[in-house]
Every structure is written in structure tokens, then in C-alpha cells.
N, C-alpha and C positions, 0 to 999 in steps of 0.2 A: 122377338128381337127388333130393335129399332134400326132403320136404314134411312139414309138421306138420298133423295132422288130429285131429278128435274122432271116436273110434272106439268102436263098440259091438260087443262080442264074444259076448254071450249075451243071451237075452230077459230083460227086466226088470233088466238089469245097469246099471252106471254107465258114463257116457261116460268114456273115458280119452284124454288128450291124448298122442298118440304121434308119433314121427318115422318116416315110411315112405319107401320107395324108389319113385320114379315113373320109368318108362321114358321114353326120348326120344320126341317126337311122331312119329306116322306121317307119311307124305308129305303127307296131306291134313288134318292137324290143327295146332292151335296150343296152346301151353301158356300159361295165364294165371296170373300171380303174384298170388295173392289178397292184398288189403290189408285186407279186411274181409268178414266173413260172419256169418250168423246161423243158429241152429237154430230152426225154426218148430214150431208145435203138431202138425202131422201127423208131423214127425220124432219128436217125443216119443211120440206115440201108437203109432208103429211098434215101440217098445220092448215093447209089449204083445201083439205077434203070437204066435199059437200056435207052439210050438217047431218044428213040422213046416213052417211057412211062413217062419220066421226064417232068413235066409241070412247068416250071419256070415262074416267081419267086415263091418260096414257103416260107411261114412264119411259123416258128416252135415254139413250146411251147404250149401245150394244157392242161397240168396238172398245174392248176393255182388257185390263190386266188385273190379276188379283191373287189372293192366297186362300186356299181352302180353309174355311173357318168351322164347318160342321159337316158331319157325314151321317147319312141315315143308316139304320141297322144293317141293311143289305148292301150298302155302298162300299164297304171296306174291300181293299184289294183290287178295285177296278181302276181302269185308266192306265196311264203310261207305266209300264213295268209291272203292273199288278194283274194283268190278264184281263 
């Protein structure tokens, strides 16, 4: 499935909005279709990591809200209200 993400590919570089390919969920995973996300201050600071600690590419945005879009085979019934 295709996803859109803010990607950083080099230290001190600029974020680029890219379309990426995301694999199907494993049996115990869910995929959440993000409807809103933000890039926070620690995300911005990680752009300044020394080159030897920078692991590119990095996808940013972890404070988010979304809707479950796919559930792995073992994921049904888990979470709020499902045990």
C-alpha cells in the first residue's frame, strides 16, 4: 500500500514529502490510516545528530490521529473493548 510521509535522508537536510510503499500488516499488527500528524521539537533536533548516529532515511511524525485501515489475522478483537 502507498503512504505519504515526511522523510529526512541526510543530517541537517530538509524534510521531503514522499510517497512510500508500506507492506501489509503482520498477523499481530494493525495499519492505521493517519488523518493528522505533527512533527515535534525532538524530531527537529534529531536532524542535528552526528552523521555516525544518523540512520537515514527517517520518517517523522508520531503525534497523530487516525482510523484503523487494516488488521492482521491475529489482531481482531484486540484493543479497546475487544480484550
